[in-house]
C-alpha positions as CSV (number, residue, x, y, z in Angstrom):
1,M,3.4,-14.5,23.0
2,D,6.3,-13.3,21.1
3,F,5.8,-10.9,18.8
4,G,9.7,-9.8,17.8
5,Y,10.7,-10.6,14.9
6,T,13.4,-12.6,13.9
7,P,16.1,-11.2,12.1
8,E,15.2,-12.5,8.7
9,Q,12.0,-11.0,9.3
10,K,13.4,-7.8,9.9
11,A,15.4,-7.7,7.2
12,L,12.3,-8.4,5.5
13,E,10.4,-5.5,6.5
14,Q,13.8,-2.8,5.8
15,V,13.7,-4.4,2.2
16,A,9.7,-4.0,1.7
17,R,9.9,-0.4,3.3
18,E,12.7,0.7,0.6
19,F,10.6,-1.4,-2.1
20,V,7.7,1.1,-1.5
21,S,10.5,4.1,-1.0
22,S,11.5,3.4,-4.6
23,V,8.7,1.5,-6.8
24,C,5.1,2.9,-5.3
25,P,5.6,5.6,-3.0
26,P,2.2,7.3,-1.7
27,E,2.3,10.0,-4.5
28,R,2.6,7.7,-7.2
29,A,0.0,5.1,-6.1
30,K,-2.0,8.1,-6.4
31,E,-1.4,8.6,-9.4
32,W,-1.6,5.6,-10.9
33,D,-5.2,5.9,-9.0
34,E,-6.2,8.6,-10.4
35,Q,-4.9,7.1,-13.9
36,G,-7.0,3.5,-12.8
37,T,-3.9,1.4,-13.8
38,L,-2.0,-1.3,-12.1
39,P,1.7,-0.9,-13.8
40,P,3.3,-3.8,-14.4
41,E,6.2,-2.7,-12.1
42,L,4.1,-3.6,-9.2
43,F,3.8,-7.0,-10.2
44,K,6.8,-7.8,-11.6
45,G,8.4,-6.5,-8.9
46,F,6.4,-8.7,-6.6
47,A,8.0,-11.5,-8.5
48,D,11.6,-10.5,-8.8
49,M,11.0,-10.5,-4.9
50,E,9.9,-13.8,-4.7
51,W,7.4,-12.4,-2.8
52,L,4.3,-13.9,-4.8
53,G,6.0,-17.6,-3.4
54,I,6.1,-16.8,0.2
55,P,3.8,-18.9,1.8
56,F,4.0,-21.9,-0.2
57,P,6.2,-25.3,0.6
58,V,10.1,-25.2,-0.8
59,E,9.2,-28.4,-2.5
60,A,6.3,-26.8,-4.6
61,G,8.6,-24.0,-5.6
62,G,7.8,-21.4,-2.8
63,G,9.6,-20.0,-0.1
64,G,8.4,-21.8,3.5
65,G,7.3,-18.7,4.7
66,G,4.2,-18.1,6.8
67,A,1.7,-15.7,8.1
68,I,4.1,-13.1,10.3
69,E,6.1,-12.6,6.8
70,L,3.0,-11.6,4.8
71,A,1.3,-9.7,7.6
72,I,5.0,-7.5,7.3
73,L,4.7,-7.3,3.4
74,A,1.1,-6.4,3.9
75,E,1.6,-3.6,6.2
76,E,5.0,-2.2,5.1
77,L,2.8,-2.3,1.2
78,G,0.1,-0.6,3.0
79,R,2.6,2.5,3.3
80,A,2.0,2.8,0.0
81,S,-1.6,2.9,-0.1
82,L,-4.5,0.3,0.9
83,D,-5.0,-1.1,-2.6
84,V,-1.6,-1.2,-3.0
85,S,-1.1,-3.7,-0.3
86,M,-4.6,-5.8,-1.5
87,C,-2.7,-6.0,-5.1
88,F,-0.2,-8.4,-2.9
89,T,-2.9,-9.7,0.1
90,G,-5.4,-10.9,-2.6
91,T,-3.2,-12.7,-4.9
92,I,-1.2,-14.3,-2.6
93,I,-5.3,-15.7,-0.5
94,N,-6.5,-16.9,-3.6
95,S,-3.3,-18.2,-4.7
96,L,-3.2,-20.5,-1.4
97,C,-6.8,-21.5,-1.6
98,V,-5.9,-23.0,-5.3
99,F,-3.0,-24.5,-4.1
100,E,-5.0,-26.2,-1.0
101,H,-7.8,-27.1,-2.7
102,G,-6.7,-27.3,-6.5
103,T,-5.3,-30.4,-8.7
104,D,-2.2,-31.1,-9.3
105,A,-2.8,-29.5,-12.5
106,H,-3.4,-26.2,-11.0
107,R,-0.5,-26.0,-8.5
108,E,1.6,-26.7,-11.4
109,L,-0.1,-23.5,-13.0
110,L,0.7,-21.6,-10.1
111,A,4.7,-22.7,-9.3
112,Q,5.6,-21.9,-13.4
113,E,3.5,-18.9,-14.0
114,A,1.6,-17.1,-10.9
115,F,4.6,-17.3,-8.7
116,D,6.1,-15.6,-11.6
117,G,3.8,-13.0,-11.8
118,K,2.5,-13.8,-15.1
119,I,-1.0,-14.8,-14.2
120,R,-2.6,-13.4,-10.9
121,F,-5.8,-15.1,-9.2
122,A,-8.9,-13.1,-7.9
123,V,-12.3,-14.1,-6.3
124,S,-16.2,-13.5,-6.8
125,M,-18.3,-13.8,-4.2
126,S,-20.9,-11.0,-4.2
127,E,-24.4,-10.6,-6.4
128,P,-26.9,-8.0,-6.4
129,D,-28.5,-9.7,-3.5
130,S,-25.7,-11.4,-1.8
131,G,-23.3,-9.3,-0.3
132,S,-22.4,-9.9,3.9
133,D,-25.0,-12.7,3.0
134,V,-23.0,-14.7,0.7
135,A,-24.2,-17.7,1.3
136,A,-27.8,-16.3,-0.6
137,L,-25.8,-16.7,-3.9
138,R,-28.0,-17.3,-6.8
139,T,-25.2,-18.0,-9.8
140,R,-25.6,-21.3,-11.1
141,A,-23.5,-24.1,-12.7
142,E,-25.1,-27.1,-14.1
143,R,-23.1,-30.1,-14.9
144,D,-23.3,-30.8,-18.7
145,G,-20.9,-33.4,-20.2
146,G,-17.3,-33.0,-19.2
147,D,-18.0,-28.9,-18.5
148,F,-20.3,-26.9,-16.1
149,V,-22.1,-24.1,-17.5
150,L,-22.3,-21.2,-15.7
151,N,-25.3,-18.4,-15.6
152,G,-25.4,-15.7,-13.1
153,Q,-24.2,-12.0,-12.3
154,K,-21.5,-11.4,-9.7
155,M,-20.4,-7.9,-8.5
156,W,-17.4,-6.3,-6.9
157,C,-15.1,-9.0,-8.0
158,T,-11.9,-7.2,-7.4
159,G,-9.3,-6.9,-10.1
160,A,-11.0,-9.4,-12.0
161,G,-10.0,-7.3,-15.4
162,L,-6.2,-7.5,-15.1
163,P,-4.3,-9.4,-17.3
164,G,-3.4,-12.6,-16.8
165,T,-5.9,-13.0,-13.9
166,Q,-7.9,-15.8,-13.1
167,I,-11.0,-16.2,-10.9
168,V,-12.1,-18.3,-8.3
169,M,-15.8,-18.4,-8.8
170,Y,-18.5,-19.1,-6.5
171,V,-21.6,-20.9,-7.8
172,R,-24.5,-22.5,-6.4
173,T,-24.1,-26.2,-8.1
174,G,-26.9,-28.3,-5.9
175,E,-29.3,-27.6,-2.8
176,G,-29.4,-28.7,0.7
177,D,-31.1,-28.4,4.0
178,K,-29.1,-25.0,4.6
179,K,-28.1,-22.6,2.3
180,H,-24.3,-22.9,2.5
181,D,-24.8,-26.3,0.8
182,G,-25.0,-26.6,-3.0
183,I,-21.9,-24.2,-3.2
184,S,-18.8,-25.0,-5.5
185,A,-15.9,-23.2,-6.5
186,I,-14.9,-23.0,-9.7
187,L,-12.2,-21.4,-11.5
188,V,-13.2,-19.1,-15.1
189,D,-11.0,-17.2,-17.0
190,P,-13.0,-14.1,-17.5
191,S,-11.9,-13.8,-21.2
192,S,-14.4,-16.9,-22.0
193,P,-17.1,-16.9,-24.3
194,G,-20.2,-15.6,-22.4
195,V,-18.8,-13.7,-20.3
196,E,-19.3,-10.0,-19.8
197,M,-17.3,-7.7,-18.0
198,H,-18.0,-4.2,-16.9
199,Q,-16.0,-2.0,-14.6
200,T,-17.9,-0.7,-11.6
201,P,-17.2,2.9,-10.8
202,T,-15.4,3.7,-7.1
203,L,-14.9,6.4,-4.8
204,A,-11.4,4.7,-4.9
205,R,-9.6,1.6,-5.1
206,H,-8.9,2.4,-9.4
207,I,-5.4,-0.1,-9.6
208,L,-7.0,-3.0,-9.0
209,G,-10.1,-1.8,-10.1
210,T,-13.9,-4.1,-9.3
211,Y,-16.0,-4.8,-11.7
212,E,-19.2,-6.8,-12.0
213,L,-19.8,-10.0,-13.9
214,Y,-22.6,-11.4,-16.1
215,L,-22.6,-15.1,-17.1
216,S,-24.5,-16.7,-20.1
217,D,-23.8,-20.3,-20.6
218,V,-20.8,-19.3,-20.1
219,R,-18.6,-23.0,-20.2
220,V,-16.1,-24.5,-18.3
221,P,-14.2,-27.2,-17.8
222,V,-14.7,-29.7,-14.8
223,D,-11.4,-29.9,-14.2
224,N,-11.6,-26.2,-13.5
225,L,-13.3,-27.2,-10.3
226,I,-11.6,-26.3,-6.6
227,G,-12.4,-28.7,-4.1
228,P,-14.7,-31.3,-3.7
229,L,-18.6,-30.4,-5.7
230,D,-20.7,-28.8,-3.3
231,G,-18.3,-28.3,-0.6
232,G,-17.4,-24.6,-1.6
233,W,-17.9,-23.0,1.8
234,K,-15.2,-24.7,3.4
235,V,-12.9,-23.3,0.7
236,M,-14.4,-19.8,0.9
237,L,-13.4,-20.0,4.4
238,T,-9.7,-21.1,3.7
239,N,-6.9,-18.6,5.0
240,L,-10.0,-16.4,5.9
241,E,-8.2,-15.8,9.5
242,L,-4.5,-15.4,7.4
243,E,-6.7,-12.6,4.9
244,R,-7.8,-11.0,8.0
245,A,-4.5,-10.9,10.0
246,M,-2.6,-9.7,6.1
247,M,-5.7,-7.0,5.6
248,S,-5.3,-5.4,9.5
249,G,-1.6,-5.1,8.8
250,A,-2.1,-3.1,5.6
251,Y,-4.6,-1.1,7.6
252,V,-2.4,-0.7,10.0
253,G,0.7,0.4,7.6
254,V,-1.9,2.7,5.3
255,A,-3.1,4.4,9.0
256,Q,0.3,4.8,10.5
257,A,1.8,6.6,6.9
258,T,-1.2,8.7,7.6
259,L,-0.6,9.9,10.9
260,D,2.8,10.6,9.9
261,E,2.0,12.7,7.0
262,M,-0.7,14.8,8.9
263,L,2.5,15.0,11.7
264,A,4.9,16.0,9.2
265,Y,2.4,19.0,8.3
266,S,1.8,20.0,11.4
267,K,5.4,20.5,12.4
268,Q,5.9,23.0,9.5
269,R,2.7,24.5,9.2
270,T,2.4,27.8,11.5
271,Q,-0.3,29.4,12.3
272,F,-0.8,32.5,15.4
273,G,2.8,32.3,16.1
274,R,3.7,28.9,16.2
275,Q,3.5,25.2,14.5
276,I,-0.2,23.8,14.3
277,G,0.5,20.6,16.0
278,N,1.7,22.0,19.2
279,F,-1.6,23.5,20.2
280,Q,-3.3,21.0,22.3
281,A,-6.6,20.3,20.5
282,L,-4.6,18.9,17.7
283,A,-1.7,17.3,19.5
284,H,-4.1,15.6,21.7
285,R,-5.8,14.2,18.7
286,M,-3.3,12.8,17.1
287,A,-1.1,11.2,20.2
288,A,-4.6,9.4,20.8
289,L,-4.4,8.1,17.2
290,Q,-1.0,6.9,17.7
291,V,-2.6,4.5,20.7
292,D,-5.3,3.5,18.4
293,I,-2.8,2.8,15.8
294,D,-0.4,0.9,17.6
295,A,-3.3,-1.5,19.7
296,A,-4.5,-2.2,15.7
297,R,-1.0,-3.5,15.1
298,L,-1.0,-5.5,18.4
299,L,-4.6,-6.9,17.1
300,A,-2.7,-7.5,14.0
301,R,0.5,-9.3,15.2
302,R,-1.2,-11.2,17.4
303,A,-3.8,-12.7,14.8
304,A,-0.7,-13.4,12.3
305,W,1.5,-15.0,15.6
306,M,-1.7,-17.2,15.8
307,V,-2.1,-18.1,12.5
308,S,1.3,-19.0,12.3
309,A,1.2,-21.4,15.1
310,G,-2.1,-22.9,13.9
311,I,-4.2,-21.8,17.1
312,P,-7.7,-21.1,15.8
313,C,-8.5,-17.4,15.9
314,S,-11.7,-16.3,14.3
315,R,-12.4,-13.9,17.3
316,E,-9.0,-12.5,17.7
317,A,-9.2,-12.0,13.3
318,A,-12.2,-10.6,13.5
319,M,-11.0,-7.9,15.9
320,A,-7.8,-6.9,14.3
321,K,-10.0,-6.6,11.1
322,Y,-12.5,-4.3,12.7
323,K,-9.9,-2.2,15.2
324,G,-7.7,-1.8,11.9
325,S,-10.4,-0.8,9.6
326,E,-11.7,1.9,11.7
327,T,-8.7,3.0,12.8
328,Y,-7.6,4.1,9.3
329,V,-10.9,5.7,8.8
330,A,-10.4,7.9,11.5
331,A,-6.9,8.6,10.9
332,A,-7.3,9.7,6.9
333,R,-10.6,12.0,9.0
334,L,-8.3,13.5,11.1
335,G,-5.9,13.5,8.5
336,M,-8.2,15.9,6.3
337,Q,-8.9,18.1,9.1
338,V,-5.1,18.3,10.3
339,L,-4.1,19.6,6.6
340,A,-7.6,21.6,6.3
341,G,-7.6,23.4,3.1
342,H,-4.4,21.6,1.6
343,G,-6.2,18.1,2.2
344,F,-9.5,19.3,0.5
345,S,-7.2,19.8,-2.5
346,T,-7.2,16.5,-4.4
347,E,-3.6,17.4,-5.4
348,S,-2.9,16.3,-1.4
349,V,-2.3,12.7,-0.7
350,M,-4.6,13.3,2.4
351,S,-7.4,13.3,0.1
352,F,-6.6,10.4,-1.9
353,R,-6.2,8.7,1.4
354,W,-9.9,9.4,2.2
355,R,-11.1,8.8,-0.5
356,E,-9.4,5.3,-0.4
357,S,-10.5,4.8,3.4
358,I,-13.6,4.6,2.9
359,V,-14.0,1.1,1.9
360,A,-11.7,-0.4,4.8
361,T,-14.9,-0.7,6.9
362,I,-16.9,-2.3,3.9
363,S,-14.7,-4.5,2.0
364,G,-13.4,-8.0,3.1
365,G,-16.5,-8.1,5.9
366,T,-18.0,-5.1,7.2
367,S,-17.4,-3.7,10.6
368,E,-20.8,-5.1,11.4
369,I,-20.0,-8.3,10.4
370,Q,-17.1,-8.9,12.4
371,L,-18.9,-7.5,15.7
372,N,-21.1,-10.2,14.7
373,G,-18.8,-12.5,15.0
374,I,-16.8,-11.2,17.9
375,A,-20.6,-11.4,20.1
376,R,-21.1,-15.0,19.2
377,S,-17.3,-15.7,20.6
378,M,-18.6,-13.9,23.8
379,G,-21.9,-16.4,24.3
380,L,-24.3,-13.7,22.5
381,R,-26.4,-13.9,19.5
382,S,-26.4,-11.0,17.5
383,Y,-29.1,-10.5,14.7
């Protein structure tokens, strides 16, 4: 396994780091979070850098890149904030879903508008009684002539309320022997009649925002079906390993930035006549955290490398997601301890890191779900 970057990948890493410094440094990301706004310069920047087309074939108007390039960008954008990185990751993963399972018209829409940042895609899976047990979803879509008619309730739809958003929504269109059967993916415009949308108040992730959707006789053209009818479960699992590799990269980036911030503070803050970072109690904890971050980085890069090589890696991707998310939570907690009163002030970036970190072990599959999958790969049955 060679995790070394090519010259082109190293250049991408450097360009992405400069992008964060100029467009979305942590202080600015914190302001965006507090204002609850997604500034147009962020997605415009993604589009201008041609990052939104990276994983798509050149013949389709994309950049012909792969998982390693995407993981690099996710990690560097994570240095701004987890939410900033997820602005990129969520758009890429859902765009890939539409490209791989949609129609020629959907692919044309991607090439004409999504790669330029004019539209973006979100995903809607969760419901009030369907979170980790996503196959238990109950929102229904009934065929009526040339349309599907949707009724139900969706929750935790990240970014659904942003301008130009189309939602890849998973709904029940049939029944089968297993609850995974009879699920379909349908592209829904949230501005359609019958869609009522409310933003959910949350501790963080205010740049993208997360939304609750109520669907009452929402008519969607049959042509908006993504993938086969009743075959949505396989569509849902598409690029899951890539998503976890990218998310893991984001966790590593933000955890490293969090450690860098507390390290800098510990070198300029003095108590009892010396820098607080030189007290062994703090020095050891920060050193151990760097070990954990490096371990998480290696797991993330292994997962990205395996995805790029076409090697199945559900276990390795779960390991990377678990380790990365838990490490970010630990980093933010330690950062609050090192910065003490300064961190407790909501004026500090560290307070923002702490608020934001809480969701890392929940969203995109909880730590417990990752451990379940890892346990199964070891021949264990985890309940």
